[in-house]
Backbone as CSV, one residue per row, in Angstrom:
resi,resn,N_x,N_y,N_z,CA_x,CA_y,CA_z,C_x,C_y,C_z
1,MET,78.149,106.076,110.703,79.329,106.434,109.798,80.402,105.431,109.944
2,LYS,81.225,105.229,108.649,82.318,104.506,108.969,83.425,104.877,109.998
3,GLN,83.914,104.040,110.684,84.861,104.321,111.671,86.236,104.693,111.061
4,ILE,86.576,106.053,111.626,87.890,106.606,111.089,88.773,106.505,112.561
5,THR,89.982,105.998,112.465,90.612,105.865,113.658,92.061,106.097,113.445
6,THR,92.944,106.386,114.559,94.401,106.273,114.640,94.864,105.205,115.189
7,ASP,94.216,104.116,115.406,94.710,102.910,116.040,95.133,101.835,114.979
8,PHE,96.469,101.862,114.787,97.015,100.873,113.811,97.039,99.568,114.073
9,VAL,96.955,99.267,115.492,96.704,97.856,115.720,95.537,97.349,115.419
10,LEU,94.326,98.172,115.628,92.815,97.738,115.152,92.909,97.587,113.652
11,ALA,93.637,98.461,112.889,93.674,98.351,111.520,94.387,97.205,111.040
12,ALA,95.415,96.834,111.735,96.322,95.675,111.309,95.119,94.260,111.475
13,SER,94.249,94.430,112.737,93.390,93.228,113.121,92.488,93.190,111.968
14,VAL,92.056,94.198,111.355,91.034,94.310,110.337,91.528,93.615,109.104
15,LEU,92.803,94.091,108.937,93.666,93.666,107.687,93.789,92.020,107.837
16,ARG,94.204,91.522,108.824,94.535,90.298,109.163,93.285,89.236,108.904
17,ASP,92.025,89.889,109.213,90.766,89.264,108.960,90.277,89.233,107.757
18,GLY,90.791,89.857,106.783,90.639,89.850,105.339,89.823,91.160,104.945
19,GLY,90.001,92.306,105.701,89.464,93.450,105.613,90.039,94.451,104.688
20,VAL,89.317,95.679,104.151,90.105,96.482,103.518,90.045,97.834,103.876
21,ILE,90.811,98.667,104.197,90.978,99.709,104.773,91.643,101.159,103.937
22,GLY,91.246,102.147,104.297,92.021,103.240,103.917,93.227,103.648,104.775
23,LEU,94.372,103.571,104.158,95.670,103.714,104.513,96.310,105.101,104.198
24,PRO,96.986,105.645,105.276,97.442,106.979,104.977,98.995,106.358,104.339
25,THR,99.465,107.494,103.488,100.908,107.305,103.285,101.374,108.923,103.119
26,GLU,102.716,109.048,102.924,102.997,110.571,102.779,102.703,111.071,101.270
27,THR,102.240,110.142,100.302,101.863,110.692,98.986,100.426,110.976,98.881
28,VAL,99.738,109.699,98.817,98.251,109.754,98.989,97.697,108.600,99.731
29,TYR,96.407,108.779,100.277,95.681,107.631,100.923,95.583,106.486,99.833
30,GLY,95.717,105.190,100.478,95.825,104.054,99.583,94.472,103.133,100.308
31,LEU,93.871,102.115,99.330,93.078,101.520,99.657,93.747,99.843,99.752
32,ALA,93.915,99.598,101.107,94.852,98.588,101.428,94.220,97.256,101.869
33,ALA,94.740,96.129,101.227,94.498,94.699,101.681,95.816,93.762,101.885
34,ARG,95.985,92.991,102.589,96.970,92.150,102.772,97.437,91.562,101.654
35,VAL,98.883,91.426,101.197,99.286,91.010,100.024,99.020,89.527,99.705
36,ASP,98.573,88.597,100.789,98.229,87.380,100.547,96.836,86.899,100.765
37,HIS,96.055,87.800,100.521,94.533,87.545,100.648,93.883,87.836,99.525
38,GLU,93.769,86.670,98.414,92.818,87.094,97.177,91.442,87.613,97.162
39,THR,90.817,87.304,98.188,89.427,87.622,98.412,89.511,89.277,98.814
40,ALA,90.192,89.710,99.732,90.433,91.020,99.972,90.976,91.977,98.832
41,ILE,91.832,91.374,98.206,92.594,92.214,96.885,91.116,92.207,95.847
42,GLY,90.460,91.193,95.635,89.346,91.274,94.852,88.390,92.247,95.178
43,ARG,88.283,92.449,96.274,87.452,93.742,96.964,88.021,95.050,96.503
44,VAL,89.412,95.185,96.865,90.084,96.347,96.156,89.613,96.666,94.820
45,PHE,89.983,95.717,93.909,89.406,96.110,92.713,88.109,96.705,92.206
46,ALA,87.179,95.779,93.316,85.677,96.147,92.802,85.451,97.395,93.614
47,ILE,86.017,97.645,94.601,85.488,99.021,95.272,86.114,100.276,94.256
48,LYS,87.261,100.015,93.949,87.901,101.099,93.204,87.271,101.075,91.645
49,GLN,86.640,100.082,91.144,86.129,99.637,89.906,87.284,99.816,89.019
50,ARG,88.459,99.175,89.301,89.697,99.078,88.683,89.753,97.995,87.713
51,PRO,90.262,98.107,86.377,90.428,97.043,85.724,91.223,95.821,86.260
52,LEU,90.952,94.734,86.082,91.829,93.581,86.808,93.206,93.431,86.160
53,SER,93.349,94.127,84.953,94.722,93.941,84.412,95.532,94.940,84.724
54,HIS,95.084,95.978,85.615,95.950,97.090,86.290,96.489,96.732,87.187
55,PRO,98.144,96.564,87.458,98.569,95.869,88.607,98.579,96.732,89.686
56,LEU,98.928,96.244,90.883,98.846,96.879,92.244,100.164,97.199,92.736
57,ILE,100.396,98.065,93.378,101.714,98.346,94.315,101.710,97.555,95.545
58,VAL,102.658,97.044,95.767,103.029,96.277,96.987,103.663,97.233,97.981
59,HIS,103.145,97.379,99.292,103.863,98.448,100.276,104.357,97.459,101.300
60,ALA,105.704,97.661,101.517,106.063,96.725,102.722,106.752,97.701,103.849
61,TYR,107.113,97.121,104.832,107.727,97.800,106.256,109.227,98.108,105.930
62,GLY,109.854,97.240,105.271,111.430,97.512,104.715,111.734,96.610,103.535
63,VAL,113.045,96.832,103.314,113.419,96.166,102.102,113.550,94.692,102.200
64,GLU,113.803,94.091,103.613,113.691,92.743,103.634,112.429,92.247,103.679
65,GLN,111.430,92.874,103.618,109.943,92.370,103.572,109.567,91.991,102.142
66,CYS,110.423,92.728,101.222,110.235,92.746,99.581,110.869,91.442,98.948
67,ASP,111.966,90.682,99.591,112.379,89.688,98.930,111.640,88.462,98.558
68,GLU,110.449,88.333,99.312,109.590,87.096,99.140,108.793,87.541,97.775
69,TRP,108.753,88.614,97.218,107.523,89.212,96.377,108.261,89.592,95.005
70,GLY,109.421,90.159,95.007,110.179,90.670,93.995,111.796,90.388,94.049
71,VAL,112.475,90.288,92.971,113.860,90.220,92.940,114.438,91.672,92.712
72,LEU,115.203,92.147,93.611,115.516,93.375,93.612,117.147,93.287,92.793
73,SER,117.075,93.762,91.439,118.337,93.947,90.949,119.467,94.980,91.345
74,PRO,120.658,94.833,91.038,121.436,95.644,91.533,121.142,97.106,91.766
75,ILE,120.692,97.642,90.566,120.199,98.917,90.542,119.156,99.265,91.442
76,ALA,117.931,98.229,91.578,116.963,98.275,92.513,117.588,98.452,93.898
77,GLN,118.525,97.610,94.318,119.038,97.555,95.557,119.693,99.211,95.832
78,VAL,120.255,99.783,95.089,121.013,100.804,95.286,119.932,101.980,95.480
79,LEU,118.731,101.899,94.843,117.533,102.951,94.901,117.102,102.439,96.333
80,ALA,116.625,101.375,96.594,116.229,100.966,97.869,116.960,101.736,98.912
81,GLN,118.123,101.375,99.202,118.916,101.811,100.027,119.016,103.363,100.096
82,ALA,118.838,104.044,98.967,119.014,105.348,98.999,117.673,106.266,99.410
83,PHE,116.551,105.392,98.776,115.382,106.264,99.080,114.366,105.486,99.846
84,TRP,114.505,104.405,100.225,113.228,103.641,101.127,113.870,103.811,102.545
85,PRO,112.640,104.215,103.507,111.244,104.454,103.146,111.260,105.792,102.531
86,GLY,110.168,105.947,101.585,109.971,107.028,100.840,109.296,107.013,99.662
87,PRO,108.966,108.026,98.742,107.995,108.115,97.711,108.386,107.579,96.542
88,LEU,109.237,106.182,96.672,109.760,105.683,95.578,109.063,104.374,95.194
89,THR,108.449,103.935,94.019,108.127,102.694,93.690,108.954,102.139,92.844
90,ILE,109.522,100.808,92.862,110.744,100.359,92.191,110.016,98.970,91.239
91,LEU,109.576,98.837,89.934,109.292,97.709,89.380,110.577,96.957,89.045
92,VAL,110.295,95.770,89.640,111.277,94.552,89.499,110.749,93.171,88.852
93,HIS,111.334,92.309,88.733,110.903,91.019,88.261,110.195,90.377,89.487
94,ARG,109.280,89.730,89.410,108.460,89.039,90.358,108.929,87.596,90.981
95,THR,108.643,87.336,92.009,109.129,85.898,92.395,107.597,85.016,92.230
96,SER,107.667,83.736,92.445,106.546,82.926,92.204,105.572,82.960,93.371
97,GLN,105.932,83.842,94.213,104.896,83.887,95.532,103.960,84.899,95.185
98,ILE,104.502,86.031,94.432,103.349,87.013,94.230,102.281,86.380,93.299
99,SER,101.059,86.868,93.407,99.821,86.516,92.505,99.675,87.156,91.394
100,ASP,99.102,86.493,90.207,98.821,87.087,88.957,97.742,88.350,89.194
101,GLN,97.192,88.056,90.375,96.105,89.058,90.683,96.649,90.495,90.877
102,ILE,97.838,90.484,91.271,98.578,91.825,91.994,99.312,92.376,90.673
103,THR,99.671,91.347,89.995,100.491,91.838,88.824,99.988,92.112,87.454
104,GLY,98.629,91.803,87.529,98.029,91.748,86.163,98.387,90.596,85.312
105,GLY,99.175,89.440,85.666,99.485,88.470,84.849,100.952,88.844,84.336
106,ARG,101.482,89.976,84.700,102.816,90.139,84.320,103.828,89.489,84.969
107,ASP,105.203,89.684,84.339,106.252,88.992,85.123,107.068,90.208,85.817
108,THR,106.296,91.263,86.394,106.935,92.105,87.169,106.208,92.752,88.277
109,VAL,106.790,93.070,89.347,106.000,93.640,90.327,106.567,94.888,90.900
110,ALA,105.437,95.660,91.238,106.017,97.124,91.729,105.904,97.262,93.371
111,LEU,107.099,97.605,94.145,107.420,97.447,95.488,107.538,98.870,96.040
112,ARG,107.249,99.247,97.138,107.454,100.454,97.752,107.482,100.401,99.172
113,VAL,108.233,101.105,99.964,108.160,101.369,101.374,107.893,102.564,101.708
114,PRO,106.812,102.781,102.185,106.141,104.144,102.638,106.884,104.955,103.715
115,GLU,106.787,106.042,103.625,107.857,106.981,104.676,106.788,107.180,106.006
116,HIS,105.609,107.347,105.653,104.526,107.855,106.673,104.558,106.659,108.049
117,ALA,104.820,107.274,108.929,104.999,106.498,110.217,103.989,105.363,110.633
118,LEU,102.568,106.045,110.696,101.591,105.223,110.894,101.413,104.052,109.871
119,ALA,101.557,104.162,108.721,101.452,103.047,107.516,102.538,102.101,107.994
120,ARG,103.751,102.534,108.154,104.605,101.465,108.589,104.652,100.813,109.954
121,GLN,104.038,101.320,110.979,103.727,100.786,111.966,102.524,99.726,111.996
122,LEU,101.540,100.257,111.084,100.481,99.132,110.583,101.210,97.888,109.749
123,ILE,102.046,98.239,108.693,102.634,96.828,108.110,103.099,96.122,109.066
124,GLN,104.233,96.851,110.017,105.082,96.042,110.807,103.988,95.153,111.917
125,GLU,102.910,95.821,112.350,102.174,95.032,113.232,101.541,93.869,112.465
126,LEU,101.271,94.212,111.275,100.393,93.078,110.429,101.407,91.779,110.302
127,GLY,102.679,92.096,109.923,103.552,91.291,109.582,103.535,91.007,108.068
128,VAL,103.022,91.173,107.439,103.142,91.149,105.889,102.651,92.310,104.833
129,PRO,103.300,92.627,103.799,103.065,93.775,103.178,101.622,93.904,102.785
130,VAL,101.225,94.948,102.150,99.879,95.272,101.640,99.891,95.751,100.443
131,VAL,98.799,95.691,99.620,98.717,96.124,98.301,97.796,97.460,98.585
132,ALA,98.203,98.590,97.970,97.492,99.873,98.445,97.288,100.654,96.963
133,PRO,96.511,100.697,96.205,96.430,101.706,95.096,95.535,102.806,95.864
134,SER,95.212,103.902,95.341,95.022,105.176,95.702,93.547,104.876,96.229
135,ALA,93.051,105.404,97.304,91.497,105.117,97.807,90.533,105.856,97.212
136,ASN,90.169,105.699,95.841,89.268,106.560,95.128,88.826,105.812,94.103
137,ARG,87.662,106.155,93.077,87.358,105.287,92.109,88.241,105.631,90.988
138,PHE,88.313,104.549,90.239,89.480,104.457,89.172,89.147,105.585,88.269
139,GLY,90.618,106.414,88.123,90.755,107.266,87.215,90.171,108.817,87.754
140,ARG,89.834,108.622,88.865,89.454,109.758,89.571,90.596,110.795,90.489
141,VAL,90.404,111.725,91.248,91.331,112.392,91.876,91.684,111.562,92.853
142,SER,92.978,111.301,93.449,93.467,110.631,94.577,93.039,111.495,96.038
143,PRO,92.989,110.618,97.100,92.438,111.222,98.368,93.854,111.726,99.115
144,THR,93.842,112.889,99.854,94.946,113.085,100.666,94.621,113.483,102.206
145,THR,93.315,113.090,102.561,92.757,113.088,103.713,91.933,111.812,104.040
146,ALA,91.930,111.636,105.443,90.655,110.539,105.463,89.373,110.798,105.265
147,GLN,88.961,112.172,105.288,87.737,112.244,104.861,87.384,112.219,103.487
148,HIS,88.373,112.574,102.677,88.371,112.259,101.175,87.999,110.776,100.877
149,VAL,88.612,109.843,101.616,88.289,108.515,101.263,87.145,108.150,101.862
150,LEU,86.608,108.626,102.919,85.181,108.481,103.507,84.179,109.079,102.493
151,ARG,84.300,110.263,101.948,83.499,110.793,100.798,83.604,110.007,99.527
152,ASP,84.652,109.482,99.159,84.859,108.744,97.807,83.944,107.206,98.007
153,LEU,84.588,106.826,99.065,84.206,105.068,99.235,83.249,104.853,100.361
154,GLY,82.972,105.511,101.310,82.019,105.590,102.281,81.872,104.142,103.082
155,ASP,80.837,103.372,103.030,80.883,102.205,103.917,81.559,100.805,103.028
156,GLU,82.063,101.198,101.618,82.615,100.003,101.081,83.760,99.756,101.514
157,VAL,84.583,100.571,102.570,85.652,100.140,103.078,85.567,99.738,104.837
158,ASP,86.189,99.079,105.412,85.766,98.446,106.728,86.478,99.285,107.817
159,LEU,87.372,99.911,107.349,88.021,101.068,108.325,88.670,102.129,107.669
160,ILE,89.070,103.139,108.163,89.992,104.193,107.693,90.969,104.627,108.751
161,LEU,92.116,104.291,108.511,93.292,104.818,109.420,93.669,106.328,109.059
162,ASP,93.449,107.058,110.062,93.746,108.513,109.960,94.967,108.794,110.220
163,GLY,95.868,109.239,108.992,97.146,109.615,109.452,97.427,111.197,109.015
164,GLY,96.191,112.204,109.123,96.505,113.457,108.730,96.553,113.662,107.250
165,VAL,96.804,114.823,106.870,96.799,115.362,105.573,98.183,114.789,105.249
166,CYS,98.170,114.166,103.865,99.494,113.784,103.242,100.420,114.885,103.066
167,THR,101.816,114.551,103.409,102.590,115.669,103.321,103.277,115.969,101.861
168,ILE,103.103,115.025,100.973,103.581,115.200,99.529,102.270,115.800,98.715
169,GLY,101.443,114.771,98.661,100.074,115.094,97.896,99.955,114.689,96.575
170,VAL,101.083,114.292,96.179,100.849,113.521,94.627,101.542,112.040,94.618
171,GLU,101.146,111.154,93.729,101.728,109.777,94.053,103.236,109.533,93.819
172,SER,103.795,108.479,94.356,105.087,108.104,94.303,105.589,108.081,92.808
173,THR,106.932,108.450,92.820,107.593,108.082,91.540,107.820,106.515,91.372
174,ILE,107.779,106.193,90.024,107.765,104.770,89.588,108.996,104.452,88.606
175,ILE,109.893,103.857,89.122,111.132,103.662,88.220,111.198,102.172,87.743
176,ASP,111.137,101.708,86.582,111.677,100.351,86.058,112.841,100.028,86.308
177,CYS,113.303,99.209,86.802,114.612,98.605,87.143,114.807,97.082,86.511
178,THR,113.954,96.739,85.549,114.168,95.459,85.098,115.092,95.294,83.674
179,SER,115.731,96.379,83.516,116.810,96.317,82.605,117.945,97.155,82.912
180,ASP,118.992,97.167,82.161,120.318,98.017,82.557,119.852,99.475,82.739
181,THR,119.032,100.027,82.044,118.805,101.501,82.109,117.471,101.735,82.724
182,PRO,117.410,102.307,83.719,116.115,102.586,84.413,115.139,103.567,83.646
183,GLN,114.113,103.200,83.770,112.966,104.215,83.036,112.245,104.590,84.092
184,LEU,111.758,106.006,83.809,110.527,106.663,84.302,109.332,106.407,84.191
185,LEU,108.692,105.730,84.777,106.938,105.428,84.340,106.208,106.367,84.861
186,ARG,106.338,106.952,86.017,105.562,107.779,86.524,106.430,108.825,87.538
187,PRO,106.321,110.235,86.986,107.215,111.196,87.877,106.473,111.297,89.316
188,GLY,107.309,111.735,90.217,106.890,111.901,91.456,107.624,113.071,92.112
189,ALA,107.688,112.937,93.659,108.681,113.847,94.240,110.330,113.656,93.886
190,LEU,110.528,112.296,93.965,111.798,111.925,93.528,112.025,112.215,92.055
191,THR,112.897,113.058,91.549,113.109,113.151,90.198,114.048,112.000,89.602
192,ALA,114.212,112.256,88.081,115.030,111.441,87.436,116.435,111.934,87.819
193,THR,116.538,113.070,88.151,117.899,113.780,88.511,118.391,113.198,89.929
194,HIS,117.475,112.975,90.855,117.737,112.238,92.073,118.319,110.853,91.771
195,ILE,117.518,110.193,90.850,118.038,108.616,90.498,119.220,108.810,89.828
196,THR,119.628,109.760,88.993,120.852,109.841,88.305,121.968,110.115,89.272
197,GLN,121.839,110.896,90.329,122.487,111.249,91.111,123.391,110.178,92.013
198,VAL,122.302,109.017,92.353,122.577,108.019,93.066,122.981,106.883,92.232
199,THR,122.742,106.584,91.075,123.144,105.329,90.387,124.445,105.795,89.260
200,GLY,124.391,107.102,88.783,125.094,107.344,87.706,124.643,106.938,86.467
201,LEU,123.332,106.626,86.443,122.974,106.274,85.084,121.772,107.558,84.522
202,VAL,121.724,107.394,83.265,120.525,108.375,82.773,119.202,107.530,82.784
203,VAL,118.234,108.095,83.247,116.964,107.732,83.332,116.246,107.954,82.137
204,SER,115.714,106.906,81.389,115.022,107.100,80.292,113.437,107.287,80.440
205,PRO,112.858,108.051,79.439,111.428,108.007,79.728,110.768,106.643,79.272
206,ALA,109.552,106.474,79.728,108.797,105.183,79.573,108.577,104.845,78.208
207,THR,109.125,103.910,77.759,108.480,103.033,76.437,107.911,101.716,76.687
208,GLY,107.131,101.147,75.718,106.327,100.114,75.702,105.090,100.183,76.405
209,PRO,104.553,99.096,76.515,103.093,98.941,77.019,102.941,99.259,78.495
210,SER,101.623,99.723,78.857,101.353,100.104,80.279,101.811,99.083,81.030
211,ARG,102.386,99.082,82.259,102.642,97.924,83.048,102.696,98.404,84.748
212,SER,102.510,99.729,85.032,102.111,100.110,86.283,101.108,101.061,86.449
213,ALA,101.000,101.482,87.599,99.912,102.416,87.916,100.325,103.825,87.185
214,GLY,99.423,104.615,87.009,99.681,106.042,86.519,100.357,106.274,84.928
215,MET,100.133,105.057,84.318,100.874,104.897,83.092,99.610,105.465,81.972
216,LEU,98.360,105.289,82.480,97.260,105.427,81.436,97.189,107.119,80.961
217,GLU,96.728,107.281,79.828,96.649,108.841,79.375,95.546,109.395,80.018
218,HIS,94.641,109.075,80.736,93.652,109.689,81.158,93.465,109.181,82.722
219,HIS,93.721,110.018,83.593,93.626,109.673,84.871,93.506,111.014,85.906
220,TYR,93.423,110.811,87.237,93.526,112.084,88.246,92.328,113.049,87.750
221,ALA,91.194,112.684,87.103,90.346,113.804,86.785,89.359,113.681,87.843
222,PRO,88.963,115.267,87.865,87.600,115.626,89.013,86.510,115.417,87.766
223,GLN,85.127,115.838,88.219,84.063,115.826,87.549,84.061,116.979,86.564
224,CYS,84.490,118.148,87.174,84.747,119.225,86.225,85.788,119.144,85.300
225,ARG,85.516,119.891,84.124,86.498,120.148,83.070,87.731,120.623,83.597
226,VAL,88.815,120.108,83.051,90.205,120.865,83.412,90.871,121.367,82.083
227,GLU,91.217,122.555,82.330,91.842,123.445,81.258,93.394,123.775,81.764
228,LEU,94.300,123.651,80.856,95.893,124.272,81.352,96.137,125.210,80.532
229,PHE,96.946,126.129,81.350,97.657,127.396,80.818,99.055,127.572,81.291
230,GLU,99.932,128.113,80.416,101.277,128.416,80.789,101.268,129.552,81.746
231,ASN,100.621,130.418,81.999,100.832,131.373,82.593,99.580,132.065,83.313
232,ASN,99.526,132.781,84.345,98.235,133.478,84.869,97.615,134.273,84.101
233,GLU,98.243,135.055,83.219,97.526,136.000,82.340,96.485,135.276,81.415
234,THR,96.776,134.266,80.683,96.212,133.525,79.783,95.055,132.921,80.709
235,ALA,95.187,132.180,81.746,94.234,131.739,82.672,93.181,132.634,83.117
236,GLN,93.545,133.963,83.501,92.619,134.866,83.632,91.635,135.285,82.646
237,ALA,92.293,135.362,81.396,91.533,135.837,80.144,90.396,134.792,79.881
238,ALA,90.900,133.429,80.244,89.932,132.379,79.890,88.873,132.225,80.797
239,LEU,88.992,132.920,82.191,88.100,132.809,83.200,86.878,133.690,82.773
240,LEU,87.405,134.806,82.049,86.470,135.868,81.663,85.576,135.209,80.692
241,ARG,86.031,134.262,79.688,85.392,133.838,78.660,84.305,132.698,79.181
242,VAL,84.814,131.982,80.300,84.085,131.060,80.849,82.875,131.721,81.547
243,ARG,83.131,132.795,82.103,81.995,133.332,82.957,81.015,134.083,82.145
244,GLU,81.549,134.726,80.749,80.875,135.222,79.788,79.921,134.040,79.366
245,SER,80.230,132.793,79.132,79.418,131.660,78.868,78.175,131.203,79.624
246,GLY,78.370,131.839,80.968,77.243,131.267,81.892,77.794,130.317,82.792
247,GLN,79.106,129.978,82.667,79.734,128.695,83.426,80.560,129.542,84.668
248,ARG,80.846,128.463,85.763,81.585,128.838,86.725,82.965,128.235,86.444
249,GLY,83.973,128.975,86.755,85.301,128.768,86.698,86.266,129.086,87.764
250,SER,87.235,128.162,88.159,88.218,128.732,89.282,89.641,128.497,88.852
251,ILE,90.571,129.390,89.052,91.890,129.275,88.716,92.767,128.570,89.896
252,ILE,93.541,127.606,89.390,94.316,126.947,90.320,95.770,127.388,89.976
253,ASP,96.405,127.986,90.884,97.964,128.616,90.316,98.431,128.797,91.520
254,TYR,99.784,128.022,91.840,100.709,128.496,92.995,102.041,128.880,92.465
255,GLY,102.370,129.477,91.191,103.627,130.040,90.661,104.666,128.830,90.513
256,SER,105.554,129.265,91.169,106.933,128.437,91.163,106.959,127.595,92.434
257,ASP,105.788,127.763,93.434,105.953,127.136,94.693,105.352,125.579,94.501
258,VAL,106.164,124.759,93.900,105.718,123.375,93.521,105.399,122.652,94.813
259,VAL,106.191,122.813,95.924,105.691,122.126,96.950,104.389,122.292,97.492
260,THR,103.992,123.656,97.418,102.512,123.905,97.964,101.737,123.349,96.905
261,TYR,101.897,123.405,95.552,101.039,122.986,94.491,100.812,121.557,94.626
262,ALA,101.808,120.830,94.701,101.667,119.400,94.860,100.872,119.034,96.228
263,HIS,101.116,119.517,97.212,100.372,119.477,98.524,98.880,119.668,98.201
264,LEU,98.454,120.639,97.494,97.163,121.077,97.607,96.438,120.962,96.259
265,LEU,97.067,120.251,95.366,96.469,120.088,93.965,95.209,119.379,94.050
266,TYR,95.124,118.037,94.628,94.010,117.214,94.638,92.796,117.748,95.410
267,HIS,93.281,118.557,96.616,92.337,119.160,97.357,91.588,120.230,96.633
268,ASP,92.186,120.988,95.868,91.609,122.019,95.065,90.774,121.488,94.001
269,LEU,91.305,120.595,93.504,90.503,119.866,92.428,89.122,119.350,92.983
270,ARG,89.207,118.665,94.360,87.874,118.165,94.716,87.211,119.276,95.234
271,GLU,87.620,120.372,95.409,86.831,121.633,95.966,86.306,122.197,94.693
272,CYS,86.799,122.303,93.613,86.046,122.749,92.417,84.661,121.868,92.396
273,ASP,84.804,120.519,92.349,83.568,119.759,92.156,82.585,119.945,93.339
274,ASN,83.155,120.013,94.495,82.367,120.405,95.788,81.592,121.672,95.597
275,ASP,82.204,122.802,95.005,81.560,124.164,94.802,80.824,124.095,93.516
276,GLY,80.759,123.135,92.723,79.841,123.210,91.554,80.515,123.802,90.477
277,ILE,81.924,123.941,90.346,82.575,124.656,89.231,82.556,123.802,88.224
278,ASP,82.415,124.509,86.999,82.408,123.821,85.742,83.724,123.614,84.959
279,VAL,84.741,124.556,85.404,86.045,124.281,84.538,87.039,124.970,85.580
280,ALA,88.030,124.013,85.696,89.296,124.343,86.545,90.337,124.649,85.694
281,LEU,90.720,126.011,85.802,91.543,126.498,84.810,93.117,126.563,85.911
282,CYS,93.947,125.540,85.168,95.135,125.290,86.047,96.301,125.887,85.394
283,VAL,97.230,126.707,86.041,98.354,127.224,85.381,99.528,126.284,85.730
284,LEU,100.086,125.820,84.849,101.289,124.603,84.926,102.628,125.167,85.569
285,PRO,102.957,124.478,86.406,104.048,124.797,87.315,105.472,124.590,86.207
286,PRO,106.776,125.164,86.592,107.847,124.949,86.012,108.074,123.575,85.493
287,HIS,108.587,123.238,84.333,108.838,121.867,83.926,110.073,121.115,84.511
288,ASP,110.376,121.252,85.973,111.631,120.435,86.567,111.073,120.227,87.806
289,GLY,112.000,119.380,88.481,111.801,118.767,89.858,110.405,118.394,89.881
290,LEU,109.858,118.817,90.966,108.244,118.215,91.459,107.404,118.778,90.500
291,GLY,107.774,119.782,89.911,106.883,120.415,88.777,106.520,119.430,87.850
292,THR,107.497,118.683,87.359,107.069,117.401,86.075,106.217,116.779,86.905
293,ALA,105.937,116.140,88.089,104.848,115.363,88.454,103.758,116.059,88.374
294,ILE,103.534,117.370,88.788,102.516,118.007,88.843,101.813,118.430,87.357
295,ARG,102.621,118.467,86.596,102.307,118.571,85.111,101.834,117.350,84.616
296,ASP,102.454,116.510,85.019,102.160,115.032,84.576,100.562,114.832,84.966
297,ARG,100.286,115.111,86.244,98.904,114.626,86.764,97.960,115.634,86.040
298,LEU,98.312,116.915,85.935,97.218,117.969,85.224,97.005,117.455,83.923
299,LEU,98.095,117.125,83.171,97.860,116.842,81.572,97.052,115.568,81.674
300,LYS,96.968,114.629,82.420,96.316,113.424,82.588,94.823,113.663,83.029
301,ALA,94.769,114.730,83.831,93.228,115.093,84.382,92.610,115.760,83.127
302,ALA,93.492,116.299,82.277,92.887,117.235,81.392,92.459,116.620,80.032
303,SER,93.275,115.300,79.983,93.141,114.464,78.652,91.830,114.168,78.375
304,GLY,90.810,114.003,79.329,89.598,113.446,78.804,88.585,114.486,78.132
């Protein structure tokens, strides 16, 4: 069985030697390789079965580790000061040090400083940032425990660093800071309102081509079919129809408790697959705050 450990020094040693590991963060578990090791980064793409054109997020110990890889604009600096470490990824113009392999050939790079203590200890011990897309097959449900990583990727990773269950449960917010008006590329626990409160700027919705993680129309999908409902009553009626058709269905609904919903969403979708459920009937949370991020994940999971 693949080794699962809480020893960040051992994990740093594996990365230093060009390995690939499962990395805990407060959002989801990442598939990590050191930022300056092209062979290891190539393995990340291969293990995930991720398109080479799809850029990776660089995870650093602190803002001082980011300057070599990206150019933080004044807006980006304000956001970094306010929200790092935390579940915020900032898209900025790249430096010449970052490889096209990480950026997908673009002139921008996505940077983040995770809040998870074990992740930060590992990156500090390693001495350089890591790339860390979610530790699952491309387009599938992200992992929120070390066991999820093991079940998804097995012996294809060299080590899994166990940091417990992810406290947030959905991926980081991504803000494009390459122009005067910040754009929300992916919603997360930090909302557009949080960004506006700090910067005084209105956050625009994403426009233009896909240029960061989470911008594809279909993503975060379990094996079972996902259907969406605005309330529990319509979900219950649909469940009866599913059962009458001879299929198995399961309702996922946490009402207005968006914190619990985010924390358990990926766990519940995975359990649907584990239990042989044919249809996950998901009741959409309120369309504000963290609920916006949950709706985004569910809409993309159902779009296929």
